[in-house]
MDTraj code that builds the backbone (N, CA, C; nanometers):
import mdtraj as md
import numpy as np

residues = "MET SER ARG GLN GLU SER PRO ALA GLY ILE GLY SER VAL ARG ALA ALA ASP ILE ALA VAL TRP VAL CYS GLN ALA LEU LEU VAL LEU VAL PHE LEU ALA ALA GLY SER ALA LYS LEU LEU GLY ALA GLU ALA MET VAL GLU ALA PHE ASP ILE ILE GLY ALA GLY GLN TRP LEU ARG TYR VAL VAL GLY VAL LEU GLU VAL ALA GLY VAL LEU GLY LEU LEU VAL PRO ARG LEU ALA GLY LEU ALA ALA LEU GLY LEU ALA GLY LEU MET SER GLY ALA VAL ILE THR ASN LEU VAL ILE ASP GLU PHE SER LEU LEU ALA VAL VAL LEU LEU LEU LEU SER ALA THR VAL ALA TRP GLY ARG ARG ASP ARG THR ARG ALA LEU LEU VAL ARG PRO ALA ALA ILE ALA GLY".split()
xyz = np.array([
    [3.3055, -3.6586, -20.7652],
    [3.2468, -3.6958, -20.6392],
    [3.1981, -3.5701, -20.5706],
    [3.0739, -3.5682, -20.5288],
    [3.0192, -3.4487, -20.4653],
    [3.0357, -3.4578, -20.3145],
    [3.0563, -3.3413, -20.2573],
    [3.0746, -3.3336, -20.1131],
    [2.9459, -3.2833, -20.0516],
    [2.8973, -3.3537, -19.9521],
    [2.7759, -3.3103, -19.8856],
    [2.8123, -3.2258, -19.7653],
    [2.7451, -3.1123, -19.7536],
    [2.7674, -3.0231, -19.6417],
    [2.6834, -3.0680, -19.5226],
    [2.7430, -3.0624, -19.4072],
    [2.6663, -3.0904, -19.2869],
    [2.5847, -2.9659, -19.2541],
    [2.4792, -2.9797, -19.1763],
    [2.4011, -2.8613, -19.1400],
    [2.4857, -2.7531, -19.0742],
    [2.5855, -2.7914, -18.9956],
    [2.6727, -2.6921, -18.9335],
    [2.7563, -2.6213, -19.0388],
    [2.8022, -2.6952, -19.1408],
    [2.8806, -2.6359, -19.2489],
    [2.8003, -2.5373, -19.3300],
    [2.6758, -2.5701, -19.3555],
    [2.5871, -2.4799, -19.4301],
    [2.5651, -2.3518, -19.3511],
    [2.5472, -2.3658, -19.2218],
    [2.5265, -2.2474, -19.1366],
    [2.6467, -2.1560, -19.1356],
    [2.7677, -2.2132, -19.1340],
    [2.8871, -2.1289, -19.1323],
    [2.9080, -2.0605, -19.2674],
    [2.8735, -2.1292, -19.3764],
    [2.8820, -2.0672, -19.5091],
    [2.7822, -1.9529, -19.5193],
    [2.6627, -1.9758, -19.4694],
    [2.5594, -1.8717, -19.4720],
    [2.6018, -1.7519, -19.3864],
    [2.6592, -1.7777, -19.2702],
    [2.7045, -1.6686, -19.1831],
    [2.8151, -1.5883, -19.2510],
    [2.9062, -1.6568, -19.3177],
    [3.0138, -1.5872, -19.3886],
    [2.9573, -1.5026, -19.5019],
    [2.8603, -1.5545, -19.5744],
    [2.7988, -1.4788, -19.6842],
    [2.7266, -1.3552, -19.6309],
    [2.6588, -1.3705, -19.5184],
    [2.5910, -1.2555, -19.4574],
    [2.6930, -1.1511, -19.4127],
    [2.8046, -1.1966, -19.3568],
    [2.9093, -1.1032, -19.3136],
    [2.9649, -1.0253, -19.4320],
    [2.9839, -1.0924, -19.5453],
    [3.0344, -1.0235, -19.6648],
    [2.9314, -0.9218, -19.7139],
    [2.8034, -0.9580, -19.7112],
    [2.6983, -0.8639, -19.7521],
    [2.6946, -0.7417, -19.6613],
    [2.7115, -0.7627, -19.5314],
    [2.7119, -0.6502, -19.4367],
    [2.8321, -0.5591, -19.4644],
    [2.9481, -0.6191, -19.4855],
    [3.0674, -0.5399, -19.5193],
    [3.0458, -0.4614, -19.6483],
    [2.9854, -0.5260, -19.7460],
    [2.9594, -0.4619, -19.8742],
    [2.8640, -0.3434, -19.8574],
    [2.7596, -0.3611, -19.7779],
    [2.6639, -0.2522, -19.7539],
    [2.7307, -0.1349, -19.6819],
    [2.8150, -0.1654, -19.5846],
    [2.8872, -0.0589, -19.5142],
    [2.9782, 0.0186, -19.6095],
    [3.0469, -0.0555, -19.6956],
    [3.1341, 0.0100, -19.7928],
    [3.0561, 0.1015, -19.8861],
    [2.9401, 0.0570, -19.9302],
    [2.8569, 0.1393, -20.0184],
    [2.8216, 0.2705, -19.9483],
    [2.7767, 0.2614, -19.8249],
    [2.7364, 0.3821, -19.7512],
    [2.8536, 0.4769, -19.7286],
    [2.9650, 0.4237, -19.6821],
    [3.0794, 0.5089, -19.6489],
    [3.1411, 0.5703, -19.7740],
    [3.1625, 0.4887, -19.8770],
    [3.2274, 0.5420, -19.9967],
    [3.1354, 0.6345, -20.0762],
    [3.0058, 0.6134, -20.0692],
    [2.9151, 0.7072, -20.1344],
    [2.9230, 0.8435, -20.0664],
    [2.9235, 0.8433, -19.9347],
    [2.9345, 0.9692, -19.8598],
    [3.0703, 1.0357, -19.8836],
    [3.1772, 0.9571, -19.8740],
    [3.3116, 1.0133, -19.8885],
    [3.3363, 1.0629, -20.0305],
    [3.2974, 0.9827, -20.1300],
    [3.3172, 1.0231, -20.2691],
    [3.2366, 1.1468, -20.3036],
    [3.1131, 1.1518, -20.2550],
    [3.0293, 1.2696, -20.2801],
    [3.0888, 1.3935, -20.2154],
    [3.1384, 1.3797, -20.0933],
    [3.1991, 1.4942, -20.0240],
    [3.3204, 1.5457, -20.1007],
    [3.3987, 1.4547, -20.1547],
    [3.5163, 1.4961, -20.2324],
    [3.4746, 1.5665, -20.3611],
    [3.3772, 1.5103, -20.4303],
    [3.3349, 1.5688, -20.5578],
    [3.2609, 1.7007, -20.5407],
    [3.1894, 1.7147, -20.4295],
    [3.1148, 1.8382, -20.4048],
    [3.1988, 1.9456, -20.3376],
    [3.3245, 1.9131, -20.3050],
    [3.4156, 2.0134, -20.2488],
    [3.3891, 2.0478, -20.1042],
    [3.3524, 1.9492, -20.0237],
    [3.3335, 1.9743, -19.8806],
    [3.4622, 2.0318, -19.8224],
    [3.4476, 2.1287, -19.7356],
    [3.5623, 2.2005, -19.6813],
    [3.6655, 2.1072, -19.6177],
    [3.6181, 2.0068, -19.5449],
    [3.7099, 1.9122, -19.4805],
    [3.7915, 1.8355, -19.5837],
    [3.7288, 1.8011, -19.6955],
    [3.8001, 1.7274, -19.8004],
    [3.9021, 1.8168, -19.8707],
    [3.8646, 1.9407, -19.8959],
    [3.9567, 2.0355, -19.9597],
    [4.0798, 2.0545, -19.8701],
    [4.0563, 2.0718, -19.7403],
    [4.1669, 2.0888, -19.6452],
    [4.2540, 1.9639, -19.6391],
    [4.1907, 1.8467, -19.6379],
    [4.2667, 1.7221, -19.6300],
    [4.3600, 1.7072, -19.7498],
    [4.3126, 1.7403, -19.8678],
    [4.3959, 1.7260, -19.9862],
    [4.4977, 1.8391, -19.9968],
    [4.4719, 1.9523, -19.9318],
    [4.5742, 2.0572, -19.9213],
    [4.6904, 2.0084, -19.8361],
    [4.6582, 1.9370, -19.7288],
    [4.7621, 1.8828, -19.6406],
    [4.8484, 1.7824, -19.7156],
    [4.7853, 1.6996, -19.7976],
    [4.8599, 1.6001, -19.8755],
    [4.9565, 1.6707, -19.9700],
    [4.9119, 1.7804, -20.0277],
    [4.9989, 1.8602, -20.1137],
    [5.0079, 1.8156, -20.2581],
    [4.9219, 1.7243, -20.3000],
    [4.9269, 1.6763, -20.4384],
    [4.8380, 1.7581, -20.5306],
    [4.7592, 1.8464, -20.4777],
    [4.6692, 1.9265, -20.5586],
    [4.5260, 1.8772, -20.5497],
    [4.4345, 1.9663, -20.5817],
    [4.2923, 1.9325, -20.5710],
    [4.2464, 1.8373, -20.6809],
    [4.3230, 1.8251, -20.7885],
    [4.2878, 1.7289, -20.8931],
    [4.2800, 1.5877, -20.8356],
    [4.3662, 1.5586, -20.7376],
    [4.3667, 1.4259, -20.6773],
    [4.2367, 1.4004, -20.6001],
    [4.1822, 1.5057, -20.5406],
    [4.0542, 1.4931, -20.4688],
    [3.9451, 1.4487, -20.5655],
    [3.9432, 1.5068, -20.6841],
    [3.8434, 1.4686, -20.7839],
    [3.8642, 1.3256, -20.8328],
    [3.9886, 1.2890, -20.8564],
    [4.0183, 1.1529, -20.9027],
    [3.9740, 1.0512, -20.7976],
    [4.0106, 1.0757, -20.6723],
    [3.9733, 0.9834, -20.5648],
    [3.8216, 0.9789, -20.5492],
    [3.7556, 1.0933, -20.5575],
    [3.6092, 1.0974, -20.5475],
    [3.5423, 1.0168, -20.6571],
    [3.5912, 1.0303, -20.7793],
    [3.5352, 0.9540, -20.8918],
    [3.5593, 0.8050, -20.8705],
    [3.6796, 0.7685, -20.8272],
    [3.7097, 0.6270, -20.8035],
    [3.6230, 0.5691, -20.6918],
    [3.5980, 0.6470, -20.5881],
    [3.5129, 0.5985, -20.4787],
    [3.3688, 0.5785, -20.5245],
    [3.3151, 0.6731, -20.5996],
    [3.1775, 0.6593, -20.6495],
    [3.1689, 0.5450, -20.7510],
    [3.2702, 0.5314, -20.8359],
    [3.2724, 0.4188, -20.9299],
    [3.2783, 0.2861, -20.8537],
    [3.3540, 0.2831, -20.7446],
    [3.3597, 0.1640, -20.6601],
    [3.2249, 0.1294, -20.6013],
    [3.1517, 0.2311, -20.5589],
    [3.0160, 0.2098, -20.5057],
    [2.9271, 0.1483, -20.6129],
    [2.9320, 0.2040, -20.7330],
    [2.8497, 0.1497, -20.8417],
    [2.8871, 0.0049, -20.8702],
    [3.0166, -0.0250, -20.8686],
    [3.0618, -0.1622, -20.8899],
    [3.0154, -0.2561, -20.7801],
    [3.0152, -0.2082, -20.6561],
    [2.9686, -0.2913, -20.5444],
    [2.8206, -0.3252, -20.5563],
    [2.7464, -0.2424, -20.6257],
    [2.6024, -0.2651, -20.6407],
    [2.5689, -0.3620, -20.7543],
    [2.6665, -0.3931, -20.8379],
    [2.6477, -0.4888, -20.9478],
    [2.7097, -0.6211, -20.9042],
    [2.6278, -0.7232, -20.8793],
    [2.6818, -0.8481, -20.8245],
    [2.8025, -0.9042, -20.8995],
    [2.8019, -0.9005, -21.0298],
    [2.9127, -0.9554, -21.1083],
    [3.0418, -0.8755, -21.0877],
    [3.0301, -0.7469, -21.0588],
    [3.1463, -0.6595, -21.0456],
    [3.1885, -0.6333, -20.9020],
    [3.1131, -0.6824, -20.8053],
    [3.1364, -0.6476, -20.6647],
    [3.2769, -0.6824, -20.6179],
    [3.3264, -0.7995, -20.6519],
    [3.4603, -0.8389, -20.6081],
    [3.5683, -0.7528, -20.6699],
    [3.5548, -0.7240, -20.7977],
    [3.6516, -0.6392, -20.8668],
    [3.6485, -0.4971, -20.8108],
    [3.5281, -0.4460, -20.7834],
    [3.5149, -0.3126, -20.7248],
    [3.5778, -0.3080, -20.5865],
    [3.5548, -0.4117, -20.5064],
    [3.6130, -0.4170, -20.3725],
    [3.7649, -0.4239, -20.3802],
    [3.8162, -0.4954, -20.4781],
    [3.9604, -0.5038, -20.4978],
    [4.0166, -0.3653, -20.5324],
    [3.9470, -0.2931, -20.6181],
    [3.9890, -0.1573, -20.6522],
    [3.9846, -0.0640, -20.5331],
    [3.8793, -0.0754, -20.4526],
    [3.8689, 0.0079, -20.3326],
    [3.9766, -0.0285, -20.2304],
    [4.0123, -0.1555, -20.2225],
    [4.1214, -0.1965, -20.1333],
    [4.2527, -0.1330, -20.1783],
    [4.2738, -0.1285, -20.3092],
    [4.3928, -0.0616, -20.3617],
    [4.3925, 0.0870, -20.3299],
    [4.2772, 0.1494, -20.3456],
    [4.2634, 0.2909, -20.3142],
    [4.2906, 0.3167, -20.1659],
    [4.2391, 0.2298, -20.0807],
    [4.2605, 0.2461, -19.9367],
    [4.4036, 0.2141, -19.8963],
    [4.4698, 0.1264, -19.9703],
    [4.6128, 0.1027, -19.9445],
    [4.6902, 0.2319, -19.9677],
    [4.6573, 0.2996, -20.0752],
    [4.7192, 0.4286, -20.1029],
    [4.6877, 0.5314, -19.9953],
    [4.5642, 0.5289, -19.9460],
    [4.5253, 0.6236, -19.8403],
    [4.6021, 0.5966, -19.7115],
    [4.6163, 0.4696, -19.6756],
    [4.6901, 0.4346, -19.5538],
    [4.8357, 0.4792, -19.5660],
    [4.8969, 0.4496, -19.6807],
    [5.0370, 0.4899, -19.7018],
    [5.0506, 0.6413, -19.6974],
    [4.9593, 0.7116, -19.7642],
    [4.9626, 0.8579, -19.7645],
    [4.9494, 0.9125, -19.6230],
    [4.8563, 0.8572, -19.5456],
    [4.8379, 0.9032, -19.4085],
    [4.9621, 0.8779, -19.3234],
    [5.0295, 0.7677, -19.3453],
    [5.1521, 0.7401, -19.2705],
    [5.2637, 0.8365, -19.3106],
    [5.2726, 0.8701, -19.4395],
    [5.3768, 0.9608, -19.4874],
    [5.3565, 1.1015, -19.4322],
    [5.2305, 1.1471, -19.4267],
    [5.2063, 1.2830, -19.3759],
    [5.1879, 1.2839, -19.2248],
    [5.2124, 1.1679, -19.1613],
    [5.2091, 1.1545, -19.0160],
    [5.0717, 1.1856, -18.9569],
    [4.9672, 1.1373, -19.0247],
    [4.8302, 1.1502, -18.9737],
    [4.7618, 1.0153, -18.9870],
    [4.7876, 0.9265, -18.8919],
    [4.7298, 0.7926, -18.8969],
    [4.5773, 0.8012, -18.8976],
    [4.5144, 0.7213, -18.9844],
    [4.3687, 0.7182, -18.9936],
    [4.3198, 0.5755, -18.9744],
    [4.2561, 0.5524, -18.8615],
    [4.1990, 0.4209, -18.8349],
    [4.0886, 0.3898, -18.9357],
    [4.0139, 0.4922, -18.9774],
    [3.9068, 0.4719, -19.0754],
    [3.9621, 0.4138, -19.2055],
    [4.0745, 0.4652, -19.2528],
    [4.1330, 0.4135, -19.3769],
    [4.1730, 0.2667, -19.3612],
    [4.2262, 0.2310, -19.2461],
    [4.2657, 0.0918, -19.2211],
    [4.1427, 0.0021, -19.2174],
    [4.0371, 0.0472, -19.1492],
    [3.9135, -0.0313, -19.1403],
    [3.8514, -0.0489, -19.2787],
    [3.8492, 0.0569, -19.3580],
    [3.7942, 0.0469, -19.4937],
    [3.8789, -0.0448, -19.5819],
    [4.0098, -0.0433, -19.5620],
    [4.0972, -0.1354, -19.6342],
    [4.0624, -0.2795, -19.5976],
    [4.0454, -0.3069, -19.4694],
    [4.0131, -0.4427, -19.4246],
    [3.8750, -0.4870, -19.4739],
    [3.7770, -0.3969, -19.4687],
    [3.6427, -0.4307, -19.5176],
    [3.6448, -0.4565, -19.6683],
    [3.7177, -0.3734, -19.7423],
    [3.7277, -0.3918, -19.8872],
    [3.7961, -0.5240, -19.9205],
    [3.9021, -0.5554, -19.8481],
    [3.9724, -0.6820, -19.8704],
    [3.8825, -0.8007, -19.8367],
    [3.8011, -0.7867, -19.7326],
    [3.7077, -0.8937, -19.6948],
    [3.6065, -0.9189, -19.8055],
    [3.5499, -0.8122, -19.8606],
    [3.4527, -0.8280, -19.9693],
    [3.5212, -0.8839, -20.0937],
    [3.6404, -0.8356, -20.1250],
    [3.7133, -0.8874, -20.2417],
    [3.7393, -1.0370, -20.2257],
    [3.7761, -1.0788, -20.1063],
    [3.8005, -1.2209, -20.0805],
    [3.6700, -1.2995, -20.0884],
    [3.5654, -1.2447, -20.0299],
    [3.4363, -1.3137, -20.0300],
    [3.3748, -1.3268, -20.1678],
    [3.4085, -1.2373, -20.2582],
    [3.3551, -1.2388, -20.3946],
    [3.4598, -1.2853, -20.4961],
    [3.5659, -1.3504, -20.4494],
    [3.6766, -1.3899, -20.5371],
    [3.6337, -1.4836, -20.6491],
    [3.5345, -1.5700, -20.6236],
    [3.4906, -1.6619, -20.7291],
    [3.4273, -1.5859, -20.8447],
    [3.3480, -1.4844, -20.8125],
    [3.2867, -1.4024, -20.9184],
    [3.3937, -1.3262, -20.9955],
    [3.4912, -1.2743, -20.9236],
    [3.5987, -1.1997, -20.9892],
    [3.6793, -1.2912, -21.0793],
    [3.7112, -1.4092, -21.0309],
    [3.7868, -1.5054, -21.1103],
    [3.7092, -1.5407, -21.2373],
    [3.5791, -1.5658, -21.2230],
    [3.4961, -1.5994, -21.3398],
    [3.4931, -1.4831, -21.4388],
    [3.4898, -1.3627, -21.3881],
    [3.4871, -1.2439, -21.4737],
    [3.6177, -1.2284, -21.5507],
    [3.7288, -1.2595, -21.4853],
    [3.8594, -1.2430, -21.5473],
    [3.8996, -1.3606, -21.6351],
    [3.8543, -1.4804, -21.6008],
    [3.8923, -1.5999, -21.6765],
    [3.8116, -1.6118, -21.8046],
    [3.6860, -1.5761, -21.8008],
    [3.5985, -1.5903, -21.9178],
    [3.6523, -1.5169, -22.0395],
    [3.6906, -1.3887, -22.0304],
    [3.7434, -1.3223, -22.1497],
    [3.8720, -1.3876, -22.1998],
    [3.9564, -1.4371, -22.1103],
    [4.0801, -1.5023, -22.1516],
    [4.0497, -1.6327, -22.2256],
    [3.9473, -1.7044, -22.1807],
    [3.9102, -1.8295, -22.2470],
    [3.8544, -1.8027, -22.3864],
    [3.7803, -1.6942, -22.4007],
    [3.7221, -1.6602, -22.5314],
    [3.8326, -1.6167, -22.6273],
    [3.9285, -1.5370, -22.5777],
    [4.0367, -1.4874, -22.6621],
    [4.1330, -1.5982, -22.7032],
    [4.1513, -1.6965, -22.6149],
    [4.2506, -1.8024, -22.6409],
    [4.1908, -1.9124, -22.7138],
])
top = md.Topology()
chain = top.add_chain()
for i, resn in enumerate(residues, 1):
    res = top.add_residue(resn, chain, resSeq=i)
    for name in ("N", "CA", "C"):
        top.add_atom(name, md.element.get_by_symbol(name[0]), res)
traj = md.Trajectory(xyz[None], top)
């Protein structure tokens, strides 16, 4: 049995889709800038990772993961999975900032935006993850 959407329902679905696209675009811009700054050794990034105390290798790893996340966000089939990965990365950033006693509102906002995109693209992610399991089984 098919469900017919009312015009108001269609409008709210469209508004939600636009909101996810806006969040996705913001994430692309921010993570491209942040990942590039980390990989290019911007002084602020070098200092930030010195404060963390894990070594500069972590700056490179995080930079690569952020740029890879951006590339994933640009591929429609991978956008949800990329956003999920970026949400995980930002969860680590929030925890790290709390441990070193330097709260970062930006990390929290990026975590929320990443989670929003991951949720909004969950059907694509599910299809991506279920298809290989169906082929293997």
